C-alpha positions as CSV (number, residue, x, y, z in Angstrom):
1,M,0.0,0.0,0.0
2,K,2.9,2.4,0.8
3,K,4.1,1.9,-2.8
4,L,0.7,2.8,-4.2
5,I,0.4,5.9,-2.1
6,R,3.9,7.1,-3.2
7,G,2.8,6.4,-6.7
8,L,-0.3,8.6,-6.3
9,D,1.9,11.4,-5.0
10,E,4.3,11.0,-8.0
11,F,1.3,11.0,-10.4
12,R,0.0,14.3,-9.0
13,K,3.5,15.9,-9.1
14,T,4.7,14.7,-12.6
15,Y,1.9,13.5,-14.8
16,V,-0.9,15.9,-13.9
17,P,1.0,19.2,-14.5
18,D,2.1,18.0,-17.9
19,R,-1.4,16.9,-19.0
20,Q,-3.6,19.5,-17.3
21,D,-5.3,20.4,-20.6
22,L,-6.0,16.8,-21.4
23,L,-7.5,16.1,-17.9
24,E,-9.7,19.2,-18.2
25,Q,-10.9,18.1,-21.6
26,L,-11.7,14.5,-20.3
27,S,-13.7,16.0,-17.4
28,H,-16.3,16.9,-19.9
29,G,-16.6,13.4,-21.5
30,Q,-14.7,10.6,-23.1
31,K,-14.2,9.6,-26.7
32,P,-12.1,6.5,-26.7
33,R,-11.0,5.1,-30.0
34,V,-10.8,1.4,-29.2
35,L,-12.6,-1.1,-27.1
36,F,-9.8,-3.3,-25.6
37,I,-10.9,-6.6,-24.2
38,T,-8.1,-8.5,-22.3
39,C,-7.3,-10.7,-19.4
40,S,-7.2,-9.5,-15.8
41,D,-3.7,-10.8,-15.5
42,S,-1.5,-8.2,-13.7
43,R,1.3,-8.7,-16.3
44,I,-0.7,-7.0,-19.0
45,A,-0.9,-3.2,-19.1
46,P,-3.0,-2.2,-22.2
47,N,-2.0,1.5,-22.1
48,L,1.6,0.6,-21.5
49,I,2.1,-1.9,-24.3
50,T,0.2,0.3,-26.8
51,S,1.7,3.6,-25.7
52,T,-1.7,5.2,-25.3
53,D,-2.8,7.9,-22.9
54,I,-5.8,8.3,-20.6
55,G,-9.0,8.4,-22.5
56,E,-7.9,6.5,-25.6
57,L,-8.8,2.9,-24.6
58,F,-12.1,1.7,-23.3
59,I,-11.1,-1.5,-21.4
60,I,-12.9,-4.7,-20.4
61,R,-10.8,-7.1,-18.3
62,N,-11.7,-10.5,-16.9
63,A,-10.1,-13.9,-16.4
64,G,-9.3,-15.3,-19.9
65,N,-10.4,-12.3,-21.9
66,I,-13.8,-14.0,-22.3
67,V,-16.8,-12.6,-24.1
68,P,-19.9,-14.6,-23.1
69,P,-22.2,-15.0,-26.1
70,F,-25.2,-12.7,-26.2
71,G,-27.8,-13.7,-23.6
72,A,-25.5,-16.3,-22.0
73,A,-24.7,-14.3,-18.9
74,N,-25.9,-11.4,-16.8
75,G,-22.5,-10.0,-16.0
76,G,-21.1,-6.6,-16.9
77,E,-19.4,-7.6,-20.2
78,G,-22.5,-7.4,-22.3
79,G,-23.7,-4.1,-21.0
80,T,-20.2,-2.6,-21.3
81,I,-19.9,-3.8,-24.9
82,E,-23.3,-2.3,-25.7
83,Y,-22.3,1.0,-24.2
84,A,-19.0,1.1,-26.0
85,I,-20.5,0.4,-29.4
86,T,-23.8,2.3,-29.1
87,A,-23.1,5.2,-26.8
88,L,-19.5,5.9,-27.4
89,G,-19.5,5.0,-31.1
90,I,-16.3,2.9,-30.9
91,E,-15.4,1.4,-34.3
92,Q,-12.5,-0.8,-33.4
93,V,-12.3,-3.7,-31.0
94,I,-9.3,-5.7,-29.9
95,I,-9.5,-9.0,-28.1
96,C,-6.1,-9.6,-26.6
97,G,-5.0,-12.9,-25.1
98,H,-1.5,-13.5,-23.6
99,S,1.1,-16.2,-23.1
100,H,1.1,-18.3,-20.0
101,C,-2.6,-17.5,-19.3
102,G,-3.8,-19.0,-16.0
103,A,-7.4,-19.1,-17.2
104,M,-6.4,-21.3,-20.1
105,K,-4.5,-23.6,-17.7
106,G,-7.7,-23.7,-15.6
107,L,-9.7,-24.9,-18.6
108,L,-7.7,-28.1,-18.6
109,K,-8.7,-28.9,-15.0
110,L,-12.3,-27.8,-14.9
111,N,-13.4,-30.6,-12.7
112,K,-11.0,-29.7,-10.0
113,L,-12.0,-26.0,-10.2
114,Q,-15.6,-27.0,-9.7
115,A,-14.8,-28.2,-6.2
116,D,-12.2,-25.6,-5.2
117,M,-13.3,-22.4,-7.0
118,P,-16.9,-22.8,-8.2
119,L,-17.3,-19.2,-9.3
120,V,-14.2,-19.5,-11.5
121,Y,-15.6,-22.8,-12.8
122,D,-18.9,-21.1,-13.8
123,W,-17.0,-18.3,-15.5
124,L,-14.6,-20.5,-17.5
125,K,-17.5,-22.6,-18.8
126,H,-18.0,-19.7,-21.2
127,A,-14.8,-20.9,-22.8
128,E,-15.9,-24.5,-23.1
129,S,-15.9,-24.2,-26.9
130,T,-12.2,-23.3,-26.7
131,R,-11.4,-26.3,-24.5
132,R,-13.3,-28.7,-26.7
133,L,-11.9,-27.4,-30.0
134,V,-8.3,-27.7,-28.9
135,L,-8.6,-31.1,-27.1
136,D,-10.4,-32.6,-30.1
137,N,-8.1,-31.1,-32.8
138,Y,-4.7,-31.0,-31.1
139,P,-4.5,-34.3,-29.3
140,H,-0.7,-34.6,-29.8
141,Q,0.0,-31.4,-27.9
142,S,0.8,-31.0,-24.2
143,G,2.4,-28.6,-21.7
144,E,3.2,-25.1,-22.8
145,E,2.5,-25.9,-26.4
146,L,-1.1,-26.8,-25.6
147,I,-1.5,-23.7,-23.5
148,E,-0.2,-21.6,-26.4
149,T,-2.7,-23.2,-28.7
150,L,-5.5,-22.6,-26.2
151,V,-4.6,-18.9,-26.0
152,A,-4.6,-18.5,-29.8
153,E,-7.8,-20.4,-30.4
154,N,-9.6,-18.7,-27.5
155,V,-9.0,-15.2,-29.0
156,L,-10.7,-16.4,-32.2
157,I,-13.7,-18.0,-30.3
158,Q,-14.2,-14.9,-28.3
159,I,-14.3,-12.8,-31.5
160,E,-17.1,-15.1,-32.7
161,N,-18.9,-14.7,-29.4
162,L,-18.6,-10.9,-29.8
163,K,-20.3,-11.1,-33.2
164,T,-23.4,-12.6,-31.6
165,Y,-24.3,-9.2,-30.1
166,P,-26.9,-7.5,-32.2
167,M,-25.3,-4.1,-32.1
168,V,-21.9,-5.6,-33.1
169,R,-23.4,-7.6,-36.0
170,A,-25.2,-4.5,-37.2
171,K,-22.1,-2.3,-37.2
172,I,-20.0,-5.0,-38.9
173,H,-22.7,-5.3,-41.6
174,Q,-22.6,-1.5,-42.1
175,G,-18.8,-1.5,-42.4
176,K,-18.5,0.6,-39.2
177,L,-16.8,-1.9,-36.9
178,K,-13.6,-3.9,-37.1
179,I,-12.5,-6.6,-34.7
180,Y,-8.9,-7.6,-34.2
181,G,-7.3,-10.6,-32.4
182,W,-4.0,-10.1,-30.5
183,I,-1.7,-12.2,-28.4
184,Y,0.7,-10.5,-26.0
185,E,3.9,-12.5,-25.3
186,I,4.8,-11.7,-21.7
187,E,8.4,-13.0,-22.0
188,T,9.3,-10.8,-25.0
189,G,6.9,-7.9,-24.9
190,E,5.9,-8.8,-28.5
191,V,2.3,-8.5,-29.8
192,L,1.1,-10.7,-32.6
193,A,-2.2,-10.1,-34.5
194,Y,-4.4,-12.7,-36.2
195,D,-4.3,-12.6,-40.0
196,A,-7.4,-14.3,-41.5
197,E,-5.7,-14.7,-44.9
198,T,-2.8,-16.8,-43.7
199,H,-4.6,-18.2,-40.6
200,T,-1.7,-17.3,-38.3
201,Y,-0.6,-14.6,-36.0
202,L,1.8,-12.0,-37.4
203,P,3.2,-8.7,-36.2
204,P,0.3,-6.2,-36.3
205,Q,2.2,-3.8,-38.5
206,S,1.3,-6.0,-41.5
207,Q,-2.4,-5.1,-41.0
208,L,-1.7,-1.4,-41.6
209,L,-1.5,-1.9,-45.3
210,D,-4.9,-3.6,-45.4
211,E,-6.5,-0.5,-43.9
212,D,-4.5,2.0,-45.9
213,S,-5.2,0.2,-49.2
214,L,-8.9,1.0,-48.9
215,T,-8.2,4.6,-49.8
216,L,-5.9,3.8,-52.8
217,R,-8.4,3.0,-55.5
218,T,-7.7,4.5,-59.0
219,C,-9.4,4.6,-62.4
220,D,-8.0,1.2,-63.1
221,P,-9.5,-0.9,-60.3
222,N,-8.2,-4.3,-61.6
223,S,-4.6,-3.1,-61.9
224,Q,-4.8,-1.3,-58.6
225,M,-6.3,-4.3,-56.8
226,S,-3.5,-6.5,-58.2
227,S,-0.9,-4.1,-57.1
228,E,-2.5,-3.8,-53.6
229,K,-2.6,-7.6,-53.3
230,L,1.1,-7.9,-54.1
231,N,2.0,-5.1,-51.6
232,N,-0.2,-6.9,-49.0
233,I,1.6,-10.2,-49.7
234,R,5.0,-8.4,-49.4
235,A,4.0,-6.9,-46.1
236,K,2.9,-10.3,-44.7
237,L,6.1,-12.0,-45.9
238,N,8.2,-9.3,-44.3
239,A,6.2,-9.6,-41.1
240,L,6.6,-13.4,-41.1
241,L,10.4,-13.0,-41.3
242,S,10.4,-11.5,-37.8
243,V,8.3,-14.3,-36.3
244,T,10.0,-16.5,-33.8
245,P,7.8,-19.6,-33.0
246,H,8.0,-20.7,-29.4
247,S,6.6,-24.2,-30.0
248,A,6.4,-27.0,-32.6
249,G,2.7,-26.1,-33.3
250,A,3.6,-22.4,-33.9
251,A,6.5,-23.4,-36.2
252,Q,4.2,-25.7,-38.3
253,L,1.7,-22.8,-38.6
254,A,4.5,-20.4,-39.7
255,I,5.7,-22.9,-42.4
256,R,2.1,-23.4,-43.6
257,S,1.5,-19.7,-43.8
258,L,4.8,-19.2,-45.7
259,Q,3.7,-21.9,-48.3
260,E,0.3,-20.2,-48.7
261,L,1.9,-16.8,-49.1
262,F,4.4,-18.1,-51.8
263,E,1.4,-19.6,-53.7
264,D,-0.5,-16.4,-53.5
265,A,2.5,-14.4,-54.6
266,S,3.0,-16.6,-57.7
267,K,-0.7,-16.5,-58.6
268,S,-0.8,-12.7,-58.2
269,G,2.0,-12.1,-60.6
270,M,5.1,-11.5,-58.4
271,A,8.2,-11.5,-60.6
272,N,10.3,-14.6,-60.5
273,G,13.4,-12.6,-59.4
274,E,11.5,-11.2,-56.4
275,L,10.1,-14.6,-55.5
276,R,13.6,-16.1,-55.6
277,D,14.8,-13.3,-53.3
278,Y,12.1,-14.1,-50.7
279,H,13.0,-17.8,-51.0
280,F,16.6,-16.9,-50.2
281,R,15.6,-14.7,-47.3
282,F,13.5,-17.5,-45.8
283,A,16.1,-20.2,-46.2
284,E,17.5,-19.9,-42.7
285,P,14.2,-19.2,-40.8
286,V,12.6,-22.2,-42.4
287,Q,15.5,-24.4,-41.2
288,V,15.1,-23.1,-37.7
289,W,11.3,-23.6,-37.8
290,A,11.8,-27.2,-39.1
291,R,14.1,-28.0,-36.2
292,K,11.5,-26.6,-33.9
293,V,8.8,-28.9,-35.3
294,T,11.0,-32.0,-34.7
295,E,11.9,-31.1,-31.1
296,P,10.7,-33.6,-28.6
297,V,7.8,-32.5,-26.3
298,Y,8.4,-33.3,-22.6
């Protein structure tokens, strides 16, 4: 408690004087740009990892960054989502999971939780789809690799749960809402974003081209679309170069994503010289990924 009180004093002495205008403005209302749904884990600090200031993020936190499907629970998540989308007019939502998630570990021992922590058990039942999907489709995984897969799949399932809310579905249909899936790696501070085209998690910078390209239409749409697609593929290839898989499953996913990107690049008309250059640049990473795939799991 002493540390917190000292922190309050430092906040008043250093932060407040520098941002007095901002605080005065926020006293009249809020206009956050993003709804950020993440885990309650103390190791995640949304404003810190995104370098955002007060008033920029509207945050929902709970164990496992879970979004109960519409009508499935009477907790505050549904009402907060409704307020964020309808009253605040937020147009971007991020659901952010994280490595070493205790909630995902709890999913693997639900029966024990039912006896020891019945309220936690009731809450994690909202992630039963995640547990069943992973156990049925990744039977060869165990340990940290299994937890990593649970984290990744849980983000995607919670995105689908979010889409069951009427106001969310309506905004998506109108093109006024975008939803992103992130994973925060505690040990490296890295954030990876789900890419629907390659079905893997890439550095989020690769998604900037997708949004910017919407404003780049010209009088020759076919030519422009082809150019945009190649630029998009280049961005994803460059992003994949910086990926360091931490498990055999993640390495397999990276290899599969690379194969799909090379196929798309060839079909989209990438020059043979450029393709050869990318093959050369990926020669070493692919060997590292392949060794990761063959590592024994203890």
